[in-house]
Every structure is written in structure tokens, then in C-alpha cells.
mmCIF file of the N, C-alpha and C atoms, coordinates in Angstrom:
data_MODEL
# 
_entry.id   MODEL 
# 
loop_
_atom_site.group_PDB 
_atom_site.id 
_atom_site.type_symbol 
_atom_site.label_atom_id 
_atom_site.label_alt_id 
_atom_site.label_comp_id 
_atom_site.label_asym_id 
_atom_site.label_entity_id 
_atom_site.label_seq_id 
_atom_site.pdbx_PDB_ins_code 
_atom_site.Cartn_x 
_atom_site.Cartn_y 
_atom_site.Cartn_z 
_atom_site.occupancy 
_atom_site.B_iso_or_equiv 
_atom_site.pdbx_formal_charge 
_atom_site.auth_seq_id 
_atom_site.auth_comp_id 
_atom_site.auth_asym_id 
_atom_site.auth_atom_id 
_atom_site.pdbx_PDB_model_num 
ATOM 1   N N  . MET A 1 1  ? 54.120 71.365 10.877 1.00 0.00 ? 1  MET A N  1 
ATOM 2   C CA . MET A 1 1  ? 54.096 70.913 13.113 1.00 0.00 ? 1  MET A CA 1 
ATOM 3   C C  . MET A 1 1  ? 53.063 71.454 13.523 1.00 0.00 ? 1  MET A C  1 
ATOM 4   N N  . GLU A 1 2  ? 52.558 70.998 14.368 1.00 0.00 ? 2  GLU A N  1 
ATOM 5   C CA . GLU A 1 2  ? 51.902 71.320 15.844 1.00 0.00 ? 2  GLU A CA 1 
ATOM 6   C C  . GLU A 1 2  ? 52.385 71.322 16.892 1.00 0.00 ? 2  GLU A C  1 
ATOM 7   N N  . VAL A 1 3  ? 52.511 72.625 17.180 1.00 0.00 ? 3  VAL A N  1 
ATOM 8   C CA . VAL A 1 3  ? 53.221 73.025 18.790 1.00 0.00 ? 3  VAL A CA 1 
ATOM 9   C C  . VAL A 1 3  ? 52.440 72.542 19.448 1.00 0.00 ? 3  VAL A C  1 
ATOM 10  N N  . LYS A 1 4  ? 52.128 72.547 20.828 1.00 0.00 ? 4  LYS A N  1 
ATOM 11  C CA . LYS A 1 4  ? 51.150 72.537 22.092 1.00 0.00 ? 4  LYS A CA 1 
ATOM 12  C C  . LYS A 1 4  ? 51.406 72.462 23.602 1.00 0.00 ? 4  LYS A C  1 
ATOM 13  N N  . ASP A 1 5  ? 50.536 73.836 24.371 1.00 0.00 ? 5  ASP A N  1 
ATOM 14  C CA . ASP A 1 5  ? 50.450 74.299 25.066 1.00 0.00 ? 5  ASP A CA 1 
ATOM 15  C C  . ASP A 1 5  ? 50.094 73.040 26.395 1.00 0.00 ? 5  ASP A C  1 
ATOM 16  N N  . SER A 1 6  ? 50.249 72.759 27.655 1.00 0.00 ? 6  SER A N  1 
ATOM 17  C CA . SER A 1 6  ? 50.114 71.518 28.596 1.00 0.00 ? 6  SER A CA 1 
ATOM 18  C C  . SER A 1 6  ? 48.992 71.225 28.204 1.00 0.00 ? 6  SER A C  1 
ATOM 19  N N  . ASN A 1 7  ? 47.625 72.461 27.707 1.00 0.00 ? 7  ASN A N  1 
ATOM 20  C CA . ASN A 1 7  ? 45.838 72.347 27.449 1.00 0.00 ? 7  ASN A CA 1 
ATOM 21  C C  . ASN A 1 7  ? 46.343 71.854 26.294 1.00 0.00 ? 7  ASN A C  1 
ATOM 22  N N  . GLY A 1 8  ? 46.805 71.381 25.805 1.00 0.00 ? 8  GLY A N  1 
ATOM 23  C CA . GLY A 1 8  ? 46.638 70.932 23.682 1.00 0.00 ? 8  GLY A CA 1 
ATOM 24  C C  . GLY A 1 8  ? 46.014 71.860 23.112 1.00 0.00 ? 8  GLY A C  1 
ATOM 25  N N  . ASN A 1 9  ? 46.252 73.699 23.413 1.00 0.00 ? 9  ASN A N  1 
ATOM 26  C CA . ASN A 1 9  ? 46.757 74.495 22.558 1.00 0.00 ? 9  ASN A CA 1 
ATOM 27  C C  . ASN A 1 9  ? 47.027 75.176 21.655 1.00 0.00 ? 9  ASN A C  1 
ATOM 28  N N  . ILE A 1 10 ? 46.939 75.220 20.451 1.00 0.00 ? 10 ILE A N  1 
ATOM 29  C CA . ILE A 1 10 ? 48.007 75.436 19.697 1.00 0.00 ? 10 ILE A CA 1 
ATOM 30  C C  . ILE A 1 10 ? 49.020 76.667 19.573 1.00 0.00 ? 10 ILE A C  1 
ATOM 31  N N  . LEU A 1 11 ? 49.857 76.727 19.485 1.00 0.00 ? 11 LEU A N  1 
ATOM 32  C CA . LEU A 1 11 ? 51.366 77.701 20.049 1.00 0.00 ? 11 LEU A CA 1 
ATOM 33  C C  . LEU A 1 11 ? 51.284 78.180 18.869 1.00 0.00 ? 11 LEU A C  1 
ATOM 34  N N  . ASN A 1 12 ? 52.131 79.843 18.465 1.00 0.00 ? 12 ASN A N  1 
ATOM 35  C CA . ASN A 1 12 ? 52.761 80.117 17.658 1.00 0.00 ? 12 ASN A CA 1 
ATOM 36  C C  . ASN A 1 12 ? 53.517 81.446 17.268 1.00 0.00 ? 12 ASN A C  1 
ATOM 37  N N  . GLU A 1 13 ? 54.533 81.648 16.678 1.00 0.00 ? 13 GLU A N  1 
ATOM 38  C CA . GLU A 1 13 ? 55.507 82.483 16.557 1.00 0.00 ? 13 GLU A CA 1 
ATOM 39  C C  . GLU A 1 13 ? 54.659 83.791 17.464 1.00 0.00 ? 13 GLU A C  1 
ATOM 40  N N  . GLY A 1 14 ? 55.033 83.624 18.049 1.00 0.00 ? 14 GLY A N  1 
ATOM 41  C CA . GLY A 1 14 ? 54.675 86.070 18.847 1.00 0.00 ? 14 GLY A CA 1 
ATOM 42  C C  . GLY A 1 14 ? 54.248 85.076 19.933 1.00 0.00 ? 14 GLY A C  1 
ATOM 43  N N  . ASP A 1 15 ? 53.278 84.420 20.239 1.00 0.00 ? 15 ASP A N  1 
ATOM 44  C CA . ASP A 1 15 ? 52.578 83.965 21.197 1.00 0.00 ? 15 ASP A CA 1 
ATOM 45  C C  . ASP A 1 15 ? 53.241 84.608 22.497 1.00 0.00 ? 15 ASP A C  1 
ATOM 46  N N  . SER A 1 16 ? 52.127 84.113 23.699 1.00 0.00 ? 16 SER A N  1 
ATOM 47  C CA . SER A 1 16 ? 52.888 84.726 25.075 1.00 0.00 ? 16 SER A CA 1 
ATOM 48  C C  . SER A 1 16 ? 51.956 83.113 25.575 1.00 0.00 ? 16 SER A C  1 
ATOM 49  N N  . VAL A 1 17 ? 52.875 83.091 26.560 1.00 0.00 ? 17 VAL A N  1 
ATOM 50  C CA . VAL A 1 17 ? 52.807 81.966 27.273 1.00 0.00 ? 17 VAL A CA 1 
ATOM 51  C C  . VAL A 1 17 ? 53.089 82.166 29.799 1.00 0.00 ? 17 VAL A C  1 
ATOM 52  N N  . THR A 1 18 ? 52.565 81.358 29.628 1.00 0.00 ? 18 THR A N  1 
ATOM 53  C CA . THR A 1 18 ? 52.552 81.485 30.915 1.00 0.00 ? 18 THR A CA 1 
ATOM 54  C C  . THR A 1 18 ? 53.565 80.184 32.140 1.00 0.00 ? 18 THR A C  1 
ATOM 55  N N  . VAL A 1 19 ? 54.383 80.402 32.437 1.00 0.00 ? 19 VAL A N  1 
ATOM 56  C CA . VAL A 1 19 ? 54.809 78.981 33.265 1.00 0.00 ? 19 VAL A CA 1 
ATOM 57  C C  . VAL A 1 19 ? 54.043 78.348 34.832 1.00 0.00 ? 19 VAL A C  1 
ATOM 58  N N  . ILE A 1 20 ? 53.817 77.242 34.056 1.00 0.00 ? 20 ILE A N  1 
ATOM 59  C CA . ILE A 1 20 ? 52.550 76.535 35.294 1.00 0.00 ? 20 ILE A CA 1 
ATOM 60  C C  . ILE A 1 20 ? 52.889 75.510 36.356 1.00 0.00 ? 20 ILE A C  1 
ATOM 61  N N  . LYS A 1 21 ? 54.799 75.837 36.257 1.00 0.00 ? 21 LYS A N  1 
ATOM 62  C CA . LYS A 1 21 ? 55.278 75.180 37.265 1.00 0.00 ? 21 LYS A CA 1 
ATOM 63  C C  . LYS A 1 21 ? 56.594 76.097 37.734 1.00 0.00 ? 21 LYS A C  1 
ATOM 64  N N  . THR A 1 22 ? 57.260 75.929 38.841 1.00 0.00 ? 22 THR A N  1 
ATOM 65  C CA . THR A 1 22 ? 58.622 76.480 38.924 1.00 0.00 ? 22 THR A CA 1 
ATOM 66  C C  . THR A 1 22 ? 59.206 75.732 38.645 1.00 0.00 ? 22 THR A C  1 
ATOM 67  N N  . LEU A 1 23 ? 60.285 76.427 38.217 1.00 0.00 ? 23 LEU A N  1 
ATOM 68  C CA . LEU A 1 23 ? 60.958 75.568 36.801 1.00 0.00 ? 23 LEU A CA 1 
ATOM 69  C C  . LEU A 1 23 ? 62.562 75.572 37.500 1.00 0.00 ? 23 LEU A C  1 
ATOM 70  N N  . LYS A 1 24 ? 63.511 74.914 37.629 1.00 0.00 ? 24 LYS A N  1 
ATOM 71  C CA . LYS A 1 24 ? 64.428 74.972 38.244 1.00 0.00 ? 24 LYS A CA 1 
ATOM 72  C C  . LYS A 1 24 ? 65.537 74.903 37.326 1.00 0.00 ? 24 LYS A C  1 
ATOM 73  N N  . VAL A 1 25 ? 66.359 75.739 36.792 1.00 0.00 ? 25 VAL A N  1 
ATOM 74  C CA . VAL A 1 25 ? 67.000 76.096 35.390 1.00 0.00 ? 25 VAL A CA 1 
ATOM 75  C C  . VAL A 1 25 ? 68.966 76.382 35.845 1.00 0.00 ? 25 VAL A C  1 
ATOM 76  N N  . LYS A 1 26 ? 69.522 74.977 35.008 1.00 0.00 ? 26 LYS A N  1 
ATOM 77  C CA . LYS A 1 26 ? 70.925 74.938 35.822 1.00 0.00 ? 26 LYS A CA 1 
ATOM 78  C C  . LYS A 1 26 ? 72.438 76.205 35.285 1.00 0.00 ? 26 LYS A C  1 
ATOM 79  N N  . GLY A 1 27 ? 73.007 76.394 35.803 1.00 0.00 ? 27 GLY A N  1 
ATOM 80  C CA . GLY A 1 27 ? 73.382 77.305 35.220 1.00 0.00 ? 27 GLY A CA 1 
ATOM 81  C C  . GLY A 1 27 ? 73.054 79.195 35.428 1.00 0.00 ? 27 GLY A C  1 
ATOM 82  N N  . MET A 1 28 ? 71.409 78.613 36.594 1.00 0.00 ? 28 MET A N  1 
ATOM 83  C CA . MET A 1 28 ? 70.728 80.417 36.487 1.00 0.00 ? 28 MET A CA 1 
ATOM 84  C C  . MET A 1 28 ? 70.309 80.547 38.385 1.00 0.00 ? 28 MET A C  1 
ATOM 85  N N  . SER A 1 29 ? 71.176 81.687 39.434 1.00 0.00 ? 29 SER A N  1 
ATOM 86  C CA . SER A 1 29 ? 70.254 81.512 40.717 1.00 0.00 ? 29 SER A CA 1 
ATOM 87  C C  . SER A 1 29 ? 69.616 81.511 41.128 1.00 0.00 ? 29 SER A C  1 
ATOM 88  N N  . SER A 1 30 ? 68.204 82.189 39.909 1.00 0.00 ? 30 SER A N  1 
ATOM 89  C CA . SER A 1 30 ? 67.466 81.549 40.357 1.00 0.00 ? 30 SER A CA 1 
ATOM 90  C C  . SER A 1 30 ? 66.500 81.482 39.380 1.00 0.00 ? 30 SER A C  1 
ATOM 91  N N  . ASP A 1 31 ? 65.162 80.890 40.136 1.00 0.00 ? 31 ASP A N  1 
ATOM 92  C CA . ASP A 1 31 ? 64.551 79.347 39.267 1.00 0.00 ? 31 ASP A CA 1 
ATOM 93  C C  . ASP A 1 31 ? 62.887 80.364 38.381 1.00 0.00 ? 31 ASP A C  1 
ATOM 94  N N  . ILE A 1 32 ? 62.374 79.839 37.792 1.00 0.00 ? 32 ILE A N  1 
ATOM 95  C CA . ILE A 1 32 ? 61.360 80.669 36.957 1.00 0.00 ? 32 ILE A CA 1 
ATOM 96  C C  . ILE A 1 32 ? 60.694 80.728 37.727 1.00 0.00 ? 32 ILE A C  1 
ATOM 97  N N  . LYS A 1 33 ? 59.261 80.906 38.638 1.00 0.00 ? 33 LYS A N  1 
ATOM 98  C CA . LYS A 1 33 ? 58.442 81.087 39.412 1.00 0.00 ? 33 LYS A CA 1 
ATOM 99  C C  . LYS A 1 33 ? 57.693 80.791 38.922 1.00 0.00 ? 33 LYS A C  1 
ATOM 100 N N  . GLN A 1 34 ? 56.366 79.894 39.248 1.00 0.00 ? 34 GLN A N  1 
ATOM 101 C CA . GLN A 1 34 ? 55.217 79.495 38.583 1.00 0.00 ? 34 GLN A CA 1 
ATOM 102 C C  . GLN A 1 34 ? 54.464 80.783 38.470 1.00 0.00 ? 34 GLN A C  1 
ATOM 103 N N  . GLY A 1 35 ? 53.687 81.214 36.788 1.00 0.00 ? 35 GLY A N  1 
ATOM 104 C CA . GLY A 1 35 ? 52.919 82.693 36.502 1.00 0.00 ? 35 GLY A CA 1 
ATOM 105 C C  . GLY A 1 35 ? 53.478 83.516 35.980 1.00 0.00 ? 35 GLY A C  1 
ATOM 106 N N  . THR A 1 36 ? 55.020 82.937 35.650 1.00 0.00 ? 36 THR A N  1 
ATOM 107 C CA . THR A 1 36 ? 56.010 83.879 34.738 1.00 0.00 ? 36 THR A CA 1 
ATOM 108 C C  . THR A 1 36 ? 55.413 83.964 33.983 1.00 0.00 ? 36 THR A C  1 
ATOM 109 N N  . ALA A 1 37 ? 55.316 85.114 32.685 1.00 0.00 ? 37 ALA A N  1 
ATOM 110 C CA . ALA A 1 37 ? 54.556 85.066 31.290 1.00 0.00 ? 37 ALA A CA 1 
ATOM 111 C C  . ALA A 1 37 ? 55.743 85.660 30.515 1.00 0.00 ? 37 ALA A C  1 
ATOM 112 N N  . VAL A 1 38 ? 56.366 84.855 29.372 1.00 0.00 ? 38 VAL A N  1 
ATOM 113 C CA . VAL A 1 38 ? 56.954 84.796 28.376 1.00 0.00 ? 38 VAL A CA 1 
ATOM 114 C C  . VAL A 1 38 ? 56.398 85.074 27.243 1.00 0.00 ? 38 VAL A C  1 
ATOM 115 N N  . LYS A 1 39 ? 56.826 86.443 26.689 1.00 0.00 ? 39 LYS A N  1 
ATOM 116 C CA . LYS A 1 39 ? 56.052 87.440 25.951 1.00 0.00 ? 39 LYS A CA 1 
ATOM 117 C C  . LYS A 1 39 ? 57.143 87.027 24.574 1.00 0.00 ? 39 LYS A C  1 
ATOM 118 N N  . ASN A 1 40 ? 56.600 87.388 23.218 1.00 0.00 ? 40 ASN A N  1 
ATOM 119 C CA . ASN A 1 40 ? 57.084 86.936 22.228 1.00 0.00 ? 40 ASN A CA 1 
ATOM 120 C C  . ASN A 1 40 ? 57.667 85.435 21.780 1.00 0.00 ? 40 ASN A C  1 
ATOM 121 N N  . ILE A 1 41 ? 57.255 84.027 21.661 1.00 0.00 ? 41 ILE A N  1 
ATOM 122 C CA . ILE A 1 41 ? 58.028 83.004 22.158 1.00 0.00 ? 41 ILE A CA 1 
ATOM 123 C C  . ILE A 1 41 ? 58.690 82.544 20.966 1.00 0.00 ? 41 ILE A C  1 
ATOM 124 N N  . ARG A 1 42 ? 59.254 82.219 19.984 1.00 0.00 ? 42 ARG A N  1 
ATOM 125 C CA . ARG A 1 42 ? 59.900 81.759 18.759 1.00 0.00 ? 42 ARG A CA 1 
ATOM 126 C C  . ARG A 1 42 ? 59.778 79.515 19.390 1.00 0.00 ? 42 ARG A C  1 
ATOM 127 N N  . LEU A 1 43 ? 59.064 79.358 18.099 1.00 0.00 ? 43 LEU A N  1 
ATOM 128 C CA . LEU A 1 43 ? 59.248 77.488 17.909 1.00 0.00 ? 43 LEU A CA 1 
ATOM 129 C C  . LEU A 1 43 ? 60.577 77.286 17.132 1.00 0.00 ? 43 LEU A C  1 
ATOM 130 N N  . THR A 1 44 ? 60.781 76.040 18.080 1.00 0.00 ? 44 THR A N  1 
ATOM 131 C CA . THR A 1 44 ? 62.073 75.425 17.412 1.00 0.00 ? 44 THR A CA 1 
ATOM 132 C C  . THR A 1 44 ? 61.708 74.659 16.665 1.00 0.00 ? 44 THR A C  1 
ATOM 133 N N  . ASN A 1 45 ? 62.443 73.292 16.273 1.00 0.00 ? 45 ASN A N  1 
ATOM 134 C CA . ASN A 1 45 ? 62.244 72.226 15.241 1.00 0.00 ? 45 ASN A CA 1 
ATOM 135 C C  . ASN A 1 45 ? 61.579 70.799 16.290 1.00 0.00 ? 45 ASN A C  1 
ATOM 136 N N  . ASP A 1 46 ? 61.260 71.615 17.572 1.00 0.00 ? 46 ASP A N  1 
ATOM 137 C CA . ASP A 1 46 ? 61.061 70.051 18.586 1.00 0.00 ? 46 ASP A CA 1 
ATOM 138 C C  . ASP A 1 46 ? 59.451 70.575 18.287 1.00 0.00 ? 46 ASP A C  1 
ATOM 139 N N  . PRO A 1 47 ? 59.100 70.215 18.462 1.00 0.00 ? 47 PRO A N  1 
ATOM 140 C CA . PRO A 1 47 ? 57.639 70.268 18.753 1.00 0.00 ? 47 PRO A CA 1 
ATOM 141 C C  . PRO A 1 47 ? 56.530 70.748 20.278 1.00 0.00 ? 47 PRO A C  1 
ATOM 142 N N  . GLY A 1 48 ? 58.246 69.797 21.016 1.00 0.00 ? 48 GLY A N  1 
ATOM 143 C CA . GLY A 1 48 ? 57.685 69.904 22.174 1.00 0.00 ? 48 GLY A CA 1 
ATOM 144 C C  . GLY A 1 48 ? 58.434 70.909 22.538 1.00 0.00 ? 48 GLY A C  1 
ATOM 145 N N  . ALA A 1 49 ? 59.148 71.376 22.195 1.00 0.00 ? 49 ALA A N  1 
ATOM 146 C CA . ALA A 1 49 ? 59.963 73.484 23.106 1.00 0.00 ? 49 ALA A CA 1 
ATOM 147 C C  . ALA A 1 49 ? 59.776 73.769 22.266 1.00 0.00 ? 49 ALA A C  1 
ATOM 148 N N  . ILE A 1 50 ? 59.827 75.568 23.083 1.00 0.00 ? 50 ILE A N  1 
ATOM 149 C CA . ILE A 1 50 ? 59.717 76.350 21.913 1.00 0.00 ? 50 ILE A CA 1 
ATOM 150 C C  . ILE A 1 50 ? 60.791 77.719 23.009 1.00 0.00 ? 50 ILE A C  1 
ATOM 151 N N  . GLU A 1 51 ? 61.290 78.595 22.431 1.00 0.00 ? 51 GLU A N  1 
ATOM 152 C CA . GLU A 1 51 ? 62.566 79.178 22.879 1.00 0.00 ? 51 GLU A CA 1 
ATOM 153 C C  . GLU A 1 51 ? 62.132 80.872 23.367 1.00 0.00 ? 51 GLU A C  1 
ATOM 154 N N  . GLY A 1 52 ? 62.303 81.138 24.774 1.00 0.00 ? 52 GLY A N  1 
ATOM 155 C CA . GLY A 1 52 ? 61.189 82.922 25.002 1.00 0.00 ? 52 GLY A CA 1 
ATOM 156 C C  . GLY A 1 52 ? 62.366 83.177 25.790 1.00 0.00 ? 52 GLY A C  1 
ATOM 157 N N  . ARG A 1 53 ? 62.624 84.216 25.731 1.00 0.00 ? 53 ARG A N  1 
ATOM 158 C CA . ARG A 1 53 ? 62.961 85.658 26.613 1.00 0.00 ? 53 ARG A CA 1 
ATOM 159 C C  . ARG A 1 53 ? 62.415 84.974 28.398 1.00 0.00 ? 53 ARG A C  1 
ATOM 160 N N  . VAL A 1 54 ? 63.090 85.363 29.134 1.00 0.00 ? 54 VAL A N  1 
ATOM 161 C CA . VAL A 1 54 ? 62.646 84.710 30.849 1.00 0.00 ? 54 VAL A CA 1 
ATOM 162 C C  . VAL A 1 54 ? 64.041 85.869 31.511 1.00 0.00 ? 54 VAL A C  1 
ATOM 163 N N  . ASN A 1 55 ? 63.495 86.893 32.235 1.00 0.00 ? 55 ASN A N  1 
ATOM 164 C CA . ASN A 1 55 ? 64.877 87.678 32.629 1.00 0.00 ? 55 ASN A CA 1 
ATOM 165 C C  . ASN A 1 55 ? 65.863 88.240 32.326 1.00 0.00 ? 55 ASN A C  1 
ATOM 166 N N  . GLY A 1 56 ? 65.628 88.712 31.291 1.00 0.00 ? 56 GLY A N  1 
ATOM 167 C CA . GLY A 1 56 ? 66.831 89.070 30.142 1.00 0.00 ? 56 GLY A CA 1 
ATOM 168 C C  . GLY A 1 56 ? 67.577 87.930 29.945 1.00 0.00 ? 56 GLY A C  1 
ATOM 169 N N  . THR A 1 57 ? 67.417 86.478 29.258 1.00 0.00 ? 57 THR A N  1 
ATOM 170 C CA . THR A 1 57 ? 67.883 85.201 29.616 1.00 0.00 ? 57 THR A CA 1 
ATOM 171 C C  . THR A 1 57 ? 67.191 84.606 28.098 1.00 0.00 ? 57 THR A C  1 
ATOM 172 N N  . VAL A 1 58 ? 67.361 83.816 26.512 1.00 0.00 ? 58 VAL A N  1 
ATOM 173 C CA . VAL A 1 58 ? 67.066 83.827 26.125 1.00 0.00 ? 58 VAL A CA 1 
ATOM 174 C C  . VAL A 1 58 ? 67.211 81.669 26.728 1.00 0.00 ? 58 VAL A C  1 
ATOM 175 N N  . LEU A 1 59 ? 66.379 81.635 26.525 1.00 0.00 ? 59 LEU A N  1 
ATOM 176 C CA . LEU A 1 59 ? 66.046 80.219 27.074 1.00 0.00 ? 59 LEU A CA 1 
ATOM 177 C C  . LEU A 1 59 ? 65.458 78.805 26.412 1.00 0.00 ? 59 LEU A C  1 
ATOM 178 N N  . VAL A 1 60 ? 65.286 77.736 26.222 1.00 0.00 ? 60 VAL A N  1 
ATOM 179 C CA . VAL A 1 60 ? 64.745 77.158 26.021 1.00 0.00 ? 60 VAL A CA 1 
ATOM 180 C C  . VAL A 1 60 ? 63.424 76.046 26.413 1.00 0.00 ? 60 VAL A C  1 
ATOM 181 N N  . LEU A 1 61 ? 62.359 75.879 26.053 1.00 0.00 ? 61 LEU A N  1 
ATOM 182 C CA . LEU A 1 61 ? 61.404 75.364 27.223 1.00 0.00 ? 61 LEU A CA 1 
ATOM 183 C C  . LEU A 1 61 ? 60.478 74.746 26.839 1.00 0.00 ? 61 LEU A C  1 
ATOM 184 N N  . LYS A 1 62 ? 60.162 74.100 28.008 1.00 0.00 ? 62 LYS A N  1 
ATOM 185 C CA . LYS A 1 62 ? 59.444 72.427 27.127 1.00 0.00 ? 62 LYS A CA 1 
ATOM 186 C C  . LYS A 1 62 ? 57.738 72.831 26.817 1.00 0.00 ? 62 LYS A C  1 
ATOM 187 N N  . THR A 1 63 ? 57.736 72.780 26.114 1.00 0.00 ? 63 THR A N  1 
ATOM 188 C CA . THR A 1 63 ? 55.838 72.922 26.391 1.00 0.00 ? 63 THR A CA 1 
ATOM 189 C C  . THR A 1 63 ? 54.800 72.705 26.890 1.00 0.00 ? 63 THR A C  1 
ATOM 190 N N  . MET A 1 64 ? 55.415 71.468 27.608 1.00 0.00 ? 64 MET A N  1 
ATOM 191 C CA . MET A 1 64 ? 54.119 71.538 28.601 1.00 0.00 ? 64 MET A CA 1 
ATOM 192 C C  . MET A 1 64 ? 54.459 71.646 30.560 1.00 0.00 ? 64 MET A C  1 
ATOM 193 N N  . PHE A 1 65 ? 55.457 72.758 30.372 1.00 0.00 ? 65 PHE A N  1 
ATOM 194 C CA . PHE A 1 65 ? 55.122 73.988 31.749 1.00 0.00 ? 65 PHE A CA 1 
ATOM 195 C C  . PHE A 1 65 ? 54.264 74.687 31.105 1.00 0.00 ? 65 PHE A C  1 
ATOM 196 N N  . LEU A 1 66 ? 53.847 74.951 30.085 1.00 0.00 ? 66 LEU A N  1 
ATOM 197 C CA . LEU A 1 66 ? 53.770 75.861 29.508 1.00 0.00 ? 66 LEU A CA 1 
ATOM 198 C C  . LEU A 1 66 ? 51.808 75.812 28.915 1.00 0.00 ? 66 LEU A C  1 
ATOM 199 N N  . LYS A 1 67 ? 50.900 77.197 29.302 1.00 0.00 ? 67 LYS A N  1 
ATOM 200 C CA . LYS A 1 67 ? 49.968 77.771 28.874 1.00 0.00 ? 67 LYS A CA 1 
ATOM 201 C C  . LYS A 1 67 ? 50.076 79.011 28.747 1.00 0.00 ? 67 LYS A C  1 
ATOM 202 N N  . LYS A 1 68 ? 49.428 78.412 27.350 1.00 0.00 ? 68 LYS A N  1 
ATOM 203 C CA . LYS A 1 68 ? 48.946 79.597 26.351 1.00 0.00 ? 68 LYS A CA 1 
ATOM 204 C C  . LYS A 1 68 ? 48.291 80.642 27.371 1.00 0.00 ? 68 LYS A C  1 
ATOM 205 N N  . LYS A 1 69 ? 48.890 81.992 27.303 1.00 0.00 ? 69 LYS A N  1 
ATOM 206 C CA . LYS A 1 69 ? 47.952 83.815 27.181 1.00 0.00 ? 69 LYS A CA 1 
ATOM 207 C C  . LYS A 1 69 ? 46.503 84.206 26.147 1.00 0.00 ? 69 LYS A C  1 
ATOM 208 N N  . ASN A 1 70 ? 45.358 84.537 26.764 1.00 0.00 ? 70 ASN A N  1 
ATOM 209 C CA . ASN A 1 70 ? 44.689 84.639 25.531 1.00 0.00 ? 70 ASN A CA 1 
ATOM 210 C C  . ASN A 1 70 ? 44.540 86.694 25.734 1.00 0.00 ? 70 ASN A C  1 
# 
């Protein structure tokens, strides 16, 4: 199963990604701002989602809002 970011780049375990759009998260007092880095991602069973730590909280993020860092 290939997991791809918004630009079509293949994502792997441990990659770093950047959020390309400010995201509102239910249950959190603050938003995830555009440009936020998510390091050391983990892949899930869903090719459209990854798991990563943002501001100390582990979240599942949709890959359509992420861009792989070089």
C-alpha cells in the first residue's frame, strides 16, 4: 500500500511532513496552523491518513492536507 501526500510524494514511516492548511480539531482549544511540522510519522491501515504528534498530542491526519519535507 502506498501512502501519498497532497503532491503525490510517497510517505514512509519516520518521515517529516508539513501541514499545508490551517486545520480545526474537535476537542482542542487551538488550531493546527499552516506550516506546522509533524515529525516521525506513522502509517495507518488507511492510505489516506497518517498518525503523528502535534503539540504533544497524537493525532490522525489526512494526507490531503500534508506535504512531505525534504
